[in-house]
N, CA, C and O atoms as a MOPAC input file, in Angstrom:
PM7 MOZYME 1SCF
protein

 N      8.16400 1    -8.78000 1    24.50700 1
 C      8.11100 1    -8.00600 1    23.45900 1
 C      6.99500 1    -7.21700 1    23.41300 1
 O      6.00800 1    -7.87200 1    23.08000 1
 N      6.72600 1    -5.82300 1    23.66300 1
 C      5.55900 1    -5.33100 1    23.36600 1
 C      5.44100 1    -4.40200 1    22.41900 1
 O      6.31100 1    -3.53500 1    22.34000 1
 N      4.46200 1    -4.41100 1    21.62100 1
 C      4.16900 1    -3.62000 1    20.50700 1
 C      3.50200 1    -2.60400 1    20.76400 1
 O      2.73000 1    -2.43400 1    21.70700 1
 N      3.83600 1    -1.75200 1    19.76100 1
 C      2.86000 1     0.01600 1    19.80900 1
 C      2.46500 1     0.02900 1    18.50800 1
 O      3.03200 1    -0.40100 1    17.50300 1
 N      1.09300 1     0.74800 1    18.69900 1
 C      0.39500 1     0.95700 1    17.75200 1
 C     -0.03600 1     2.50600 1    17.69700 1
 O     -0.56500 1     3.16400 1    18.59300 1
 N      0.35800 1     2.93100 1    16.32300 1
 C      0.51100 1     4.43400 1    16.17700 1
 C      0.05700 1     4.57900 1    14.76100 1
 O      0.14200 1     3.74800 1    13.85700 1
 N     -0.47600 1     5.87300 1    14.73000 1
 C     -0.95200 1     6.44300 1    13.27200 1
 C      0.18000 1     6.77900 1    12.16900 1
 O      1.34100 1     6.83500 1    12.57500 1
 N     -0.02900 1     6.95800 1    11.08600 1
 C      1.25000 1     7.31900 1    10.22600 1
 C      1.49500 1     8.99800 1    10.53500 1
 O      2.47500 1     9.70400 1    10.29700 1
 N      0.60500 1     9.21400 1    10.96300 1
 C      0.95600 1    10.83900 1    11.17200 1
 C      1.88100 1    11.03700 1    12.59500 1
 O      2.79700 1    11.85200 1    12.71200 1
 N      1.48300 1    10.22900 1    13.49000 1
 C      2.32300 1    10.09500 1    14.53300 1
 C      3.74500 1     9.67900 1    14.48500 1
 O      4.68300 1     9.99700 1    15.21600 1
 N      3.67500 1     8.72500 1    13.23100 1
 C      4.95000 1     7.89600 1    13.04200 1
 C      5.82600 1     8.87100 1    12.41400 1
 O      7.01500 1     8.94000 1    12.72300 1
 N      5.34200 1     9.55600 1    11.62700 1
 C      5.98700 1    10.54400 1    10.68800 1
 C      6.72400 1    11.71300 1    11.42200 1
 O      7.86700 1    12.09500 1    11.17400 1
 N      5.74100 1    12.29400 1    12.51600 1
 C      6.16000 1    13.18900 1    13.24900 1
 C      7.20300 1    12.85500 1    14.38100 1
 O      8.02200 1    13.68300 1    14.77800 1
 N      7.10500 1    11.58600 1    14.86100 1
 C      8.10100 1    11.10200 1    16.05500 1
 C      9.03500 1     9.98700 1    15.38700 1
 O      9.51600 1     9.12600 1    16.12300 1
 N      9.28400 1     9.97900 1    14.11600 1
 C     10.04100 1     8.88100 1    13.64800 1
 C     11.44300 1     8.64900 1    14.38800 1
 O     11.85000 1     7.48900 1    14.43700 1
 N     12.14600 1     9.57900 1    14.91800 1
 C     13.13100 1     9.35600 1    15.62500 1
 C     13.19400 1     8.24000 1    17.07100 1
 O     14.00300 1     7.37400 1    17.40500 1
 N     11.81400 1     8.80600 1    17.74100 1
 C     11.41200 1     7.85700 1    18.96800 1
 C     11.05500 1     6.65100 1    18.61600 1
 O     11.45500 1     5.68600 1    19.26700 1
 N     10.21700 1     6.49700 1    17.49200 1
 C      9.58800 1     5.15000 1    17.14200 1
 C     10.77600 1     4.47700 1    16.44000 1
 O     10.68100 1     3.26500 1    16.25300 1
 N     11.95600 1     5.15400 1    16.00300 1
 C     13.20200 1     4.24100 1    15.40800 1
 C     13.81000 1     3.46000 1    16.65000 1
 O     14.25700 1     2.31400 1    16.59800 1
 N     13.76100 1     4.17400 1    17.64100 1
 C     14.38900 1     3.78100 1    18.78000 1
 C     13.40300 1     2.58300 1    19.51000 1
 O     13.92100 1     1.60300 1    20.04400 1
 N     11.97600 1     2.77600 1    19.47000 1
 C     11.04000 1     1.84400 1    19.88100 1
 C     11.03800 1     0.52700 1    19.27400 1
 O     10.64500 1    -0.47300 1    19.87500 1
 N     11.46100 1     0.52200 1    18.12400 1
 C     11.55000 1    -0.78600 1    17.21800 1
 C     12.37000 1    -1.96200 1    17.89300 1
 O     12.18500 1    -3.14700 1    17.61900 1
 N     13.34600 1    -1.46900 1    18.85700 1
 C     14.47300 1    -2.34800 1    19.31600 1
 C     13.69000 1    -2.96800 1    20.65300 1
 O     14.22200 1    -3.85500 1    21.32000 1
 N     12.59300 1    -2.51100 1    20.93100 1
 C     11.86600 1    -2.87400 1    22.25800 1
 C     10.65500 1    -3.87700 1    21.81400 1
 O     10.16600 1    -4.66000 1    22.62800 1
 N     10.22300 1    -3.79500 1    20.49700 1
 C      9.06900 1    -4.23900 1    19.94800 1
 C      8.62900 1    -3.61300 1    18.64000 1
 O      8.92700 1    -2.49500 1    18.21800 1
 N      7.66500 1    -4.78300 1    17.92400 1
 C      7.19500 1    -3.94900 1    16.59900 1
 C      6.26700 1    -2.68800 1    17.06800 1
 O      5.67900 1    -2.44700 1    18.12200 1
 N      6.40200 1    -1.92900 1    15.72300 1
 C      5.68900 1    -0.59800 1    15.94800 1
 C      4.59200 1    -0.73500 1    14.65600 1
 O      4.89400 1    -0.52500 1    13.48100 1
 N      3.44000 1    -1.07800 1    15.07800 1
 C      2.54500 1    -0.99800 1    13.93700 1
 C      1.80300 1     0.31900 1    13.43400 1
 O      1.12900 1     1.05000 1    14.15900 1
 N      2.01800 1     0.48800 1    12.18000 1
 C      1.74500 1     1.89100 1    11.74300 1
 C      0.50700 1     1.86100 1    11.00300 1
 O      0.44600 1     1.29000 1     9.91400 1
 N     -0.77700 1     2.61400 1    11.68000 1
 C     -1.99700 1     2.58300 1    10.81700 1
 C     -2.26000 1     3.98000 1    10.20300 1
 O     -1.71700 1     5.04800 1    10.48600 1
 N     -3.28100 1     3.69800 1     9.23800 1
 C     -3.86800 1     4.64900 1     8.63400 1
 C     -5.46300 1     4.43900 1     8.24300 1
 O     -5.82600 1     3.49300 1     7.54300 1
 N     -6.32200 1     5.37500 1     8.74500 1
 C     -7.69400 1     5.05800 1     8.71400 1
 C     -8.00000 1     3.74900 1     9.65900 1
 O     -8.68100 1     2.80500 1     9.25700 1
 N     -7.53600 1     3.79900 1    10.68500 1
 C     -7.55000 1     2.56300 1    11.62300 1
 C     -7.27300 1     1.30500 1    10.92600 1
 O     -7.78300 1     0.33500 1    11.48800 1
 N     -6.61100 1     1.04600 1     9.86300 1
 C     -6.11900 1    -0.06700 1     9.56000 1
 C     -4.61800 1    -0.09700 1     9.40000 1
 O     -3.98600 1     0.86900 1     8.97300 1
 N     -4.02900 1    -1.33300 1     9.78700 1
 C     -2.65300 1    -1.40000 1     9.82500 1
 C     -2.00400 1    -1.36400 1     8.47400 1
 O     -2.27600 1    -2.24600 1     7.66000 1
 N     -1.02200 1    -0.23600 1     8.13400 1
 C     -0.43700 1    -0.17400 1     7.18000 1
 C      0.93700 1    -0.80000 1     6.74700 1
 O      1.27700 1    -1.06100 1     5.59300 1
 N      1.74200 1    -1.01300 1     8.02500 1
 C      3.01700 1    -1.45800 1     7.87600 1
 C      3.55900 1    -1.87200 1     9.22200 1
 O      2.87400 1    -1.39900 1    10.12900 1
 N      4.31000 1    -2.41400 1     9.52900 1
 C      4.94100 1    -2.71500 1    10.78000 1
 C      6.67200 1    -2.63500 1    10.63100 1
 O      7.39600 1    -3.23300 1     9.83500 1
 N      6.94100 1    -1.90200 1    11.44500 1
 C      8.42800 1    -1.53900 1    11.60100 1
 C      9.16900 1    -2.19100 1    12.66600 1
 O      8.87400 1    -1.84600 1    13.81000 1
 N     10.15000 1    -3.13900 1    12.50100 1
 C     10.60700 1    -3.99700 1    13.02700 1
 C     12.32000 1    -3.78800 1    13.19000 1
 O     12.94500 1    -3.19700 1    12.31000 1
 N     12.95200 1    -4.30200 1    14.32900 1
 C     14.36300 1    -4.32700 1    14.85600 1
 C     14.77400 1    -5.11700 1    13.41200 1
 O     14.03200 1    -5.90200 1    12.82000 1
 N     16.13000 1    -4.72000 1    12.99200 1
 C     16.52200 1    -5.56900 1    11.76100 1
 C     16.92700 1    -6.99300 1    12.26400 1
 O     16.89300 1    -7.92500 1    11.46000 1
 N     17.33700 1    -7.21800 1    13.65000 1
 C     17.74700 1    -8.62600 1    14.07000 1
 C     16.20900 1    -9.29500 1    13.93800 1
 O     16.08600 1   -10.37700 1    13.36200 1
 N     15.16600 1    -8.67300 1    14.44000 1
 C     14.17200 1    -9.54300 1    14.49500 1
 C     13.75600 1    -9.86600 1    12.96800 1
 O     13.34600 1   -10.98400 1    12.65900 1
 N     13.86900 1    -8.95800 1    12.15800 1
 C     13.38000 1    -9.20200 1    10.70600 1
 C     14.27100 1   -10.49700 1    10.14700 1
 O     13.82900 1   -11.43300 1     9.48100 1
 N     15.50000 1   -10.32100 1    10.54800 1
 C     16.51500 1   -11.55100 1    10.02400 1
 C     15.98300 1   -12.72500 1    10.38500 1
 O     15.79800 1   -13.72400 1     9.69000 1
 N     15.71200 1   -12.51500 1    11.68600 1
 C     15.22100 1   -13.91700 1    12.40100 1
 C     13.94600 1   -14.62300 1    11.82600 1
 O     13.78200 1   -15.83200 1    11.66700 1
 N     13.12300 1   -13.64600 1    11.56400 1
 C     11.71900 1   -14.28900 1    10.81300 1
 C     12.09500 1   -14.66200 1     9.41000 1
 O     11.65100 1   -15.67200 1     8.86500 1
 N     12.89500 1   -13.85100 1     8.85900 1
 C     13.44700 1   -14.45500 1     7.46100 1
 C     13.93500 1   -15.98200 1     7.82800 1
 O     13.27900 1   -16.91000 1     7.35600 1
 N     14.88500 1   -16.21500 1     8.52200 1
 C     15.62900 1   -17.36100 1     8.49800 1
 C     14.50100 1   -18.69200 1     8.90900 1
 O     14.63000 1   -19.83600 1     8.47200 1
 N     13.41900 1   -18.24700 1     9.81900 1
 C     12.47100 1   -19.16200 1    10.05700 1
 C     11.75600 1   -19.63900 1     9.26200 1
 O     11.16500 1   -20.70200 1     9.45100 1
 N     11.66200 1   -18.85600 1     8.08600 1
 C     10.60300 1   -19.24200 1     6.91300 1
 C     11.37500 1   -20.06900 1     6.02200 1
 O     12.26000 1   -19.65100 1     5.27500 1
 N     10.97200 1   -21.33900 1     6.14600 1
 C     11.55800 1   -22.19300 1     5.24900 1
 C     10.84400 1   -22.53300 1     3.68400 1
 O     11.18900 1   -23.34700 1     2.82800 1
 N      9.86800 1   -21.68600 1     3.70900 1
 C      9.21400 1   -21.76100 1     2.24000 1
 C      9.89700 1   -21.54100 1     1.16900 1
 O     10.67000 1   -20.58400 1     1.11100 1
 N      9.72500 1   -22.38000 1     0.16400 1
 C     10.51400 1   -21.98600 1    -1.00000 1
 C      9.64200 1   -22.21100 1    -2.41000 1
 O      8.91200 1   -23.19600 1    -2.53000 1
 N      9.75900 1   -21.37100 1    -3.29700 1
 C      9.13800 1   -21.40600 1    -4.45100 1
 C      9.79800 1   -21.77900 1    -5.53900 1
 O     10.92700 1   -21.32500 1    -5.72600 1
 N      9.28500 1   -22.56700 1    -6.34500 1
 C      9.70300 1   -22.99200 1    -7.62900 1
 C      9.21200 1   -23.02700 1    -8.70000 1
 O      8.05500 1   -23.42600 1    -8.83300 1
 N     10.05500 1   -22.56400 1    -9.88500 1
 C      9.30300 1   -22.46700 1   -11.26100 1
 C      8.82500 1   -24.23500 1   -11.58200 1
 O      9.29000 1   -25.29700 1   -11.16900 1
 N      7.95700 1   -23.97500 1   -12.29100 1
 C      7.67100 1   -25.83100 1   -12.50000 1
 C      8.83700 1   -26.49100 1   -13.13600 1
 O      8.92400 1   -27.70700 1   -12.96800 1
 N      9.64600 1   -25.96000 1   -13.75900 1
 C     10.61200 1   -26.70600 1   -14.48500 1
 C     11.65000 1   -27.24400 1   -13.32800 1
 O     12.38000 1   -28.20200 1   -13.58100 1
 N     11.68000 1   -26.67500 1   -12.21500 1
 C     12.66100 1   -26.52300 1   -11.18200 1
 C     12.29500 1   -27.46200 1   -10.07400 1
 O     13.13600 1   -27.91300 1    -9.29700 1
 N     10.92600 1   -27.76500 1   -10.01600 1
 C     10.91400 1   -28.69300 1    -8.91600 1
 C     11.54100 1   -29.66300 1    -8.71200 1
 O     11.85400 1   -30.33100 1    -9.69700 1
 N     11.94600 1   -30.09700 1    -7.42300 1
 C     12.79200 1   -31.17600 1    -7.27400 1
 C     12.11800 1   -32.37500 1    -7.58900 1
 O     10.90300 1   -32.42300 1    -7.40100 1
 N     12.83600 1   -33.52900 1    -8.12400 1
 C     12.11800 1   -34.92900 1    -8.28500 1
 C     11.35300 1   -35.41400 1    -7.26000 1
 O     10.23300 1   -35.88800 1    -7.44800 1
 N     12.01300 1   -35.30700 1    -5.91200 1
 C     11.29500 1   -36.00500 1    -5.02900 1
 C     10.02200 1   -35.21300 1    -4.55100 1
 O      9.05200 1   -35.79800 1    -4.06900 1
 N     10.07100 1   -34.14400 1    -4.67800 1
 C      8.81700 1   -33.18800 1    -4.53500 1
 C      7.83800 1   -33.62700 1    -5.31500 1
 O      6.71100 1   -33.90600 1    -4.90600 1
 N      8.25800 1   -33.71800 1    -6.58700 1
 C      7.40100 1   -33.98800 1    -7.92300 1
 C      6.61000 1   -35.46300 1    -7.77500 1
 O      5.42400 1   -35.67100 1    -8.03200 1
 N      7.42400 1   -36.25300 1    -7.37600 1
 C      6.90500 1   -37.80700 1    -7.09800 1
 C      5.68400 1   -37.41500 1    -5.87700 1
 O      4.47900 1   -37.64200 1    -5.99000 1
 N      6.17700 1   -36.95400 1    -5.04100 1
 C      5.24300 1   -36.88800 1    -3.85000 1
 C      3.82500 1   -36.17300 1    -4.13500 1
 O      2.72300 1   -36.52100 1    -3.71200 1
 N      4.17700 1   -34.98200 1    -5.03900 1
 C      2.84200 1   -34.40200 1    -5.73300 1
 C      2.00700 1   -35.60700 1    -6.84900 1
 O      0.78700 1   -35.71700 1    -6.96600 1
 N      2.76700 1   -36.19200 1    -7.37600 1
 C      1.92900 1   -37.32000 1    -8.50800 1
 C      1.42200 1   -38.23900 1    -7.66100 1
 O      0.42400 1   -38.82900 1    -8.07600 1
 N      1.88500 1   -38.56900 1    -6.43500 1
 C      1.37900 1   -39.41700 1    -5.52300 1
 C      0.18300 1   -39.36000 1    -4.82500 1
 O     -0.51300 1   -40.33400 1    -4.54000 1
 N     -0.05000 1   -38.15900 1    -4.54500 1
 C     -0.94600 1   -37.67500 1    -3.77500 1
 C     -2.31700 1   -37.65300 1    -4.90900 1
 O     -2.27300 1   -37.28200 1    -6.08200 1
 N     -3.42800 1   -38.13500 1    -4.20800 1
 C     -4.51700 1   -37.98200 1    -5.01400 1
 C     -5.82300 1   -36.85400 1    -4.27200 1
 O     -6.57300 1   -37.17500 1    -3.35000 1
 N     -5.80500 1   -35.89200 1    -4.78500 1
 C     -6.65000 1   -34.81800 1    -4.23800 1
 C     -7.99200 1   -35.01400 1    -4.44200 1
 O     -8.82900 1   -34.36800 1    -3.81200 1
 N     -8.32600 1   -35.97900 1    -5.39600 1
 C     -9.82400 1   -36.45100 1    -5.37600 1
 C    -10.31600 1   -35.80200 1    -6.71500 1
 O     -9.50900 1   -35.08200 1    -7.30300 1
 N    -11.66500 1   -36.00200 1    -7.29900 1
 C    -12.01000 1   -35.55200 1    -8.44200 1
 C    -12.25700 1   -34.12400 1    -8.70000 1
 O    -12.15600 1   -33.65400 1    -9.83300 1
 N    -12.58800 1   -33.40200 1    -7.63400 1
 C    -12.67400 1   -32.02100 1    -7.49600 1
 C    -11.39200 1   -31.25300 1    -8.19200 1
 O    -11.61800 1   -30.22300 1    -8.82700 1
 N    -10.23000 1   -31.68400 1    -8.09000 1
 C     -9.00600 1   -30.97800 1    -8.73200 1
 C     -8.27600 1   -31.70900 1    -9.69700 1
 O     -7.06700 1   -31.54700 1    -9.86100 1
 N     -9.11200 1   -32.68100 1   -10.48000 1
 C     -8.45700 1   -33.43300 1   -11.57200 1
 C     -8.07600 1   -32.44500 1   -12.74800 1
 O     -7.10900 1   -32.62700 1   -13.48700 1
 N     -8.83100 1   -31.52300 1   -12.82200 1
 C     -8.40000 1   -30.32500 1   -13.86300 1
 C     -6.84800 1   -29.52500 1   -13.58700 1
 O     -6.42700 1   -28.59400 1   -14.27300 1
 N     -6.28500 1   -30.01900 1   -12.65300 1
 C     -4.93600 1   -29.62100 1   -12.35500 1
 C     -3.86500 1   -30.42600 1   -12.60300 1
 O     -2.71200 1   -30.01500 1   -12.46800 1
 N     -4.17900 1   -31.72300 1   -13.01300 1
 C     -3.49000 1   -33.02000 1   -13.26400 1
 C     -2.56600 1   -32.52700 1   -14.21000 1
 O     -1.48000 1   -33.10800 1   -14.20200 1
 N     -2.69400 1   -31.68700 1   -14.95500 1
 C     -1.66400 1   -31.20100 1   -16.22900 1
 C     -0.63300 1   -30.64300 1   -15.58600 1
 O      0.45700 1   -30.69300 1   -16.15600 1
 N     -0.71600 1   -30.03200 1   -14.35400 1
 C      0.60500 1   -29.34800 1   -13.72800 1
 C      1.96200 1   -30.23700 1   -13.53900 1
 O      3.08400 1   -29.73700 1   -13.62000 1
 N      1.68400 1   -31.79000 1   -13.24400 1
 C      2.41400 1   -32.70600 1   -12.72700 1
 C      2.80300 1   -33.47300 1   -13.85400 1
 O      3.69500 1   -34.30400 1   -13.68500 1
 N      2.22100 1   -33.32300 1   -15.12500 1
 C      2.79000 1   -33.94700 1   -16.36000 1
 C      3.86300 1   -33.46600 1   -16.81600 1
 O      4.37200 1   -33.94300 1   -17.83000 1

């Protein structure tokens, strides 16, 4: 899967061509020589989402097994000021 790097101006002027290009590989769109965004094939995007197993919890919703693991861990004196988060 080869990636393409194009400027935002080029992407805008050749949108149709780059819309087809995303099926062959990601298109990295730059502005001022810095990445602005990456255009991906929708199937590749869904695959990446499915592979991401991270989950964010509100403090009150942290599962008990995770909370127990956090409480059992001793990060050392440097981070004692954070202990209140697990109480």
